[in-house]
ROSE-342432 format. One record per residue (C-alpha): residue number from 0; residue in three letters; x, y, z. Coordinates in pm, whole numbers. Layout:
REM ROSE-342432
<i:NUM aa:ala u:X v:Y w:Z>
...
//
This chain:
REM ROSE-342432
<i:0 aa:unk u:12729 v:10153 w:17566>
<i:1 aa:unk u:12910 v:10361 w:17825>
<i:2 aa:unk u:13204 v:10560 w:17686>
<i:3 aa:unk u:13474 v:10744 w:17878>
<i:4 aa:unk u:13314 v:11079 w:17791>
<i:5 aa:unk u:12963 v:10970 w:17894>
<i:6 aa:unk u:13105 v:10818 w:18213>
<i:7 aa:unk u:13252 v:11148 w:18328>
<i:8 aa:unk u:12953 v:11345 w:18203>
<i:9 aa:unk u:12717 v:11121 w:18402>
<i:10 aa:unk u:12923 v:11161 w:18718>
<i:11 aa:unk u:12946 v:11538 w:18666>
<i:12 aa:unk u:12568 v:11567 w:18634>
<i:13 aa:unk u:12515 v:11358 w:18948>
<i:14 aa:unk u:12774 v:11555 w:19146>
<i:15 aa:unk u:12629 v:11789 w:19408>
<i:16 aa:unk u:12844 v:11852 w:19715>
<i:17 aa:unk u:13050 v:11532 w:19729>
<i:18 aa:unk u:13420 v:11564 w:19802>
<i:19 aa:unk u:13591 v:11420 w:19494>
<i:20 aa:unk u:13935 v:11255 w:19499>
<i:21 aa:unk u:14074 v:11153 w:19159>
<i:22 aa:unk u:14325 v:10892 w:19060>
<i:23 aa:unk u:14609 v:11012 w:18838>
<i:24 aa:unk u:14616 v:11005 w:18460>
<i:25 aa:unk u:14302 v:10973 w:18251>
<i:26 aa:unk u:14069 v:10998 w:18552>
<i:27 aa:unk u:14219 v:11320 w:18687>
<i:28 aa:unk u:14253 v:11475 w:18342>
<i:29 aa:unk u:13898 v:11385 w:18238>
<i:30 aa:unk u:13746 v:11511 w:18563>
<i:31 aa:unk u:13935 v:11839 w:18524>
<i:32 aa:unk u:13819 v:11871 w:18162>
<i:33 aa:unk u:13459 v:11799 w:18264>
<i:34 aa:unk u:13444 v:12030 w:18567>
<i:35 aa:unk u:13749 v:12259 w:18596>
<i:36 aa:unk u:13712 v:12185 w:18967>
<i:37 aa:unk u:13976 v:12327 w:19198>
<i:38 aa:unk u:13783 v:12191 w:19498>
<i:39 aa:unk u:13858 v:11829 w:19400>
<i:40 aa:unk u:14183 v:11657 w:19491>
<i:41 aa:unk u:14392 v:11512 w:19210>
<i:42 aa:unk u:14635 v:11247 w:19337>
<i:43 aa:unk u:14885 v:11287 w:19056>
<i:44 aa:unk u:15197 v:11156 w:19226>
<i:45 aa:unk u:15089 v:10834 w:19399>
<i:46 aa:unk u:14934 v:10583 w:19162>
<i:47 aa:unk u:14690 v:10352 w:19336>
<i:48 aa:unk u:14633 v:10559 w:19648>
<i:49 aa:unk u:14353 v:10797 w:19554>
<i:50 aa:unk u:14100 v:10555 w:19703>
<i:51 aa:unk u:14299 v:10534 w:20027>
<i:52 aa:unk u:14318 v:10913 w:20051>
<i:53 aa:unk u:13944 v:10938 w:19986>
<i:54 aa:unk u:13872 v:10666 w:20244>
<i:55 aa:unk u:14068 v:10858 w:20506>
<i:56 aa:unk u:13873 v:11175 w:20432>
<i:57 aa:unk u:13542 v:10985 w:20453>
<i:58 aa:unk u:13636 v:10842 w:20792>
<i:59 aa:unk u:13747 v:11181 w:20925>
<i:60 aa:unk u:13449 v:11377 w:20787>
<i:61 aa:unk u:13160 v:11141 w:20854>
<i:62 aa:unk u:12904 v:11415 w:20782>
<i:63 aa:unk u:13027 v:11466 w:20422>
<i:64 aa:unk u:12984 v:11245 w:20117>
<i:65 aa:unk u:13312 v:11139 w:19952>
<i:66 aa:unk u:13369 v:10997 w:19605>
<i:67 aa:unk u:13690 v:10824 w:19497>
<i:68 aa:unk u:13720 v:10838 w:19117>
<i:69 aa:unk u:13956 v:10550 w:19051>
<i:70 aa:unk u:14076 v:10350 w:18751>
<i:71 aa:unk u:14139 v:9981 w:18698>
<i:72 aa:unk u:14512 v:10038 w:18652>
<i:73 aa:unk u:14539 v:10230 w:18979>
<i:74 aa:unk u:14313 v:9986 w:19163>
<i:75 aa:unk u:14533 v:9695 w:19052>
<i:76 aa:unk u:14830 v:9866 w:19219>
<i:77 aa:unk u:14647 v:9893 w:19553>
<i:78 aa:unk u:14412 v:9596 w:19546>
<i:79 aa:unk u:14465 v:9531 w:19915>
<i:80 aa:unk u:14305 v:9867 w:19984>
<i:81 aa:unk u:13968 v:9703 w:19915>
<i:82 aa:unk u:14014 v:9498 w:20233>
<i:83 aa:unk u:14071 v:9810 w:20443>
<i:84 aa:unk u:13774 v:9978 w:20276>
<i:85 aa:unk u:13548 v:9679 w:20341>
<i:86 aa:unk u:13652 v:9664 w:20706>
<i:87 aa:unk u:13588 v:10037 w:20760>
<i:88 aa:unk u:13268 v:10044 w:20549>
<i:89 aa:unk u:13203 v:10418 w:20583>
<i:90 aa:unk u:12840 v:10489 w:20488>
<i:91 aa:unk u:12939 v:10821 w:20328>
<i:92 aa:unk u:13186 v:10672 w:20078>
<i:93 aa:unk u:13154 v:10565 w:19714>
<i:94 aa:unk u:13449 v:10408 w:19533>
<i:95 aa:unk u:13391 v:10448 w:19158>
<i:96 aa:unk u:13623 v:10264 w:18919>
<i:97 aa:unk u:13669 v:10333 w:18547>
<i:98 aa:unk u:13749 v:9994 w:18391>
<i:99 aa:unk u:13890 v:10036 w:18040>
<i:100 aa:unk u:14134 v:9740 w:18060>
<i:101 aa:unk u:14429 v:9968 w:17992>
<i:102 aa:unk u:14658 v:10243 w:18114>
<i:103 aa:unk u:14502 v:10541 w:17940>
<i:104 aa:unk u:14784 v:10776 w:18036>
<i:105 aa:unk u:15030 v:10535 w:17870>
<i:106 aa:unk u:14861 v:10557 w:17531>
<i:107 aa:unk u:14627 v:10265 w:17602>
<i:108 aa:unk u:14888 v:10008 w:17706>
<i:109 aa:unk u:14680 v:9702 w:17809>
<i:110 aa:unk u:14664 v:9581 w:18166>
<i:111 aa:unk u:14808 v:9233 w:18215>
<i:112 aa:unk u:14476 v:9120 w:18369>
<i:113 aa:unk u:14256 v:9293 w:18109>
<i:114 aa:unk u:13926 v:9111 w:18069>
<i:115 aa:unk u:14010 v:8856 w:18337>
<i:116 aa:unk u:13948 v:9030 w:18668>
<i:117 aa:unk u:13603 v:9110 w:18807>
<i:118 aa:unk u:13671 v:9396 w:19048>
<i:119 aa:unk u:13311 v:9415 w:19169>
<i:120 aa:unk u:13322 v:9045 w:19257>
<i:121 aa:unk u:13648 v:9099 w:19447>
<i:122 aa:unk u:13486 v:9385 w:19640>
<i:123 aa:unk u:13178 v:9176 w:19723>
<i:124 aa:unk u:13390 v:8884 w:19840>
<i:125 aa:unk u:13592 v:9127 w:20054>
<i:126 aa:unk u:13268 v:9228 w:20226>
<i:127 aa:unk u:13132 v:9527 w:20030>
<i:128 aa:unk u:12774 v:9418 w:19969>
<i:129 aa:unk u:12682 v:9714 w:19747>
<i:130 aa:unk u:12945 v:9639 w:19482>
<i:131 aa:unk u:12810 v:9653 w:19126>
<i:132 aa:unk u:12926 v:9664 w:18765>
<i:133 aa:unk u:12760 v:9896 w:18513>
<i:134 aa:unk u:12767 v:9906 w:18135>
<i:135 aa:unk u:12557 v:10211 w:18047>
<i:136 aa:unk u:12507 v:10572 w:18152>
<i:137 aa:unk u:12161 v:10487 w:18287>
<i:138 aa:unk u:12298 v:10205 w:18501>
<i:139 aa:unk u:12571 v:10436 w:18629>
<i:140 aa:unk u:12315 v:10705 w:18717>
<i:141 aa:unk u:12112 v:10452 w:18917>
<i:142 aa:unk u:12422 v:10323 w:19096>
<i:143 aa:unk u:12532 v:10677 w:19186>
<i:144 aa:unk u:12186 v:10757 w:19323>
<i:145 aa:unk u:12187 v:10442 w:19535>
<i:146 aa:unk u:12539 v:10517 w:19661>
<i:147 aa:unk u:12404 v:10811 w:19858>
<i:148 aa:unk u:12242 v:10575 w:20108>
<i:149 aa:unk u:12558 v:10391 w:20212>
<i:150 aa:unk u:12900 v:10254 w:20126>
<i:151 aa:unk u:12921 v:10168 w:19757>
<i:152 aa:unk u:13169 v:10023 w:19509>
<i:153 aa:unk u:13088 v:10086 w:19141>
<i:154 aa:unk u:13282 v:9948 w:18845>
<i:155 aa:unk u:13200 v:10114 w:18512>
<i:156 aa:unk u:13308 v:9929 w:18199>
<i:157 aa:unk u:13409 v:10138 w:17896>
<i:158 aa:unk u:13597 v:10047 w:17578>
<i:159 aa:unk u:13977 v:10080 w:17589>
<i:160 aa:unk u:14127 v:10391 w:17430>
<i:161 aa:unk u:14313 v:10366 w:17098>
<i:162 aa:unk u:14668 v:10248 w:17143>
<i:163 aa:unk u:14940 v:10496 w:17061>
<i:164 aa:unk u:15314 v:10533 w:17079>
<i:165 aa:unk u:15561 v:10779 w:17223>
<i:166 aa:unk u:15600 v:10950 w:17557>
<i:167 aa:unk u:15329 v:10982 w:17818>
<i:168 aa:unk u:15103 v:11276 w:17723>
<i:169 aa:unk u:15120 v:11589 w:17942>
<i:170 aa:unk u:14864 v:11637 w:18217>
<i:171 aa:unk u:14560 v:11846 w:18131>
<i:172 aa:unk u:14545 v:12002 w:18478>
<i:173 aa:unk u:14736 v:12334 w:18476>
<i:174 aa:unk u:14834 v:12300 w:18842>
<i:175 aa:unk u:15140 v:12133 w:18990>
<i:176 aa:unk u:15159 v:11928 w:19309>
<i:177 aa:unk u:15190 v:12212 w:19565>
<i:178 aa:unk u:14911 v:12409 w:19394>
<i:179 aa:unk u:14681 v:12107 w:19401>
<i:180 aa:unk u:14759 v:12051 w:19768>
<i:181 aa:unk u:14691 v:12408 w:19874>
<i:182 aa:unk u:14382 v:12461 w:19657>
<i:183 aa:unk u:14218 v:12150 w:19803>
<i:184 aa:unk u:14338 v:12211 w:20158>
<i:185 aa:unk u:14216 v:12571 w:20166>
<i:186 aa:unk u:13882 v:12461 w:20023>
<i:187 aa:unk u:13844 v:12202 w:20299>
<i:188 aa:unk u:13937 v:12454 w:20568>
<i:189 aa:unk u:13684 v:12706 w:20437>
<i:190 aa:unk u:13402 v:12458 w:20378>
<i:191 aa:unk u:13426 v:12258 w:20698>
<i:192 aa:unk u:13590 v:12500 w:20940>
<i:193 aa:unk u:13874 v:12257 w:21006>
<i:194 aa:unk u:14250 v:12305 w:21022>
<i:195 aa:unk u:14436 v:12132 w:20741>
<i:196 aa:unk u:14762 v:12324 w:20749>
<i:197 aa:unk u:14977 v:12406 w:21051>
<i:198 aa:unk u:15071 v:12749 w:21185>
<i:199 aa:unk u:15349 v:12778 w:20927>
<i:200 aa:unk u:15097 v:12734 w:20649>
<i:201 aa:unk u:15196 v:12389 w:20527>
//
């Protein structure tokens, strides 16, 4: 069975030079904990739009591989983005969704559609042929390897986290919004020789 920890560990081990864009909450926190990557972009202030940001980067930088690390809760808030993604179909883009049927950053509060919605089927019907669901680390490894040959949509099913109470837990990433923006932007400028920021530096 695929767990949240083995999910992120499998992706970390498969990661080479892909540009990684993370959805907020559990996904961003877990990727940070697994990699301490300051070259990834953590979309912590716009739930649902990490995949759209990643899609834009993939379209702009066609020579680079881009991974969107998404979650079912975030995907549900931007489900129409699958239509845009299917229409663009960038061959350098993999949209990877952690499906735990809950909002992990809200102490495991269940999604209203938990267990009812097949996101891979939605993606296939939208026109993404290489849309698959995986249940184990081995299946995820195979799907990640295949994603390097074209546009892919991968839904990884893991058990929901234990339900808790109280306020939303603090973010694990020790960087705030401006720091995340500049760390990622400067990395992109250095790596690709492109201009991200204007002459005033922002």
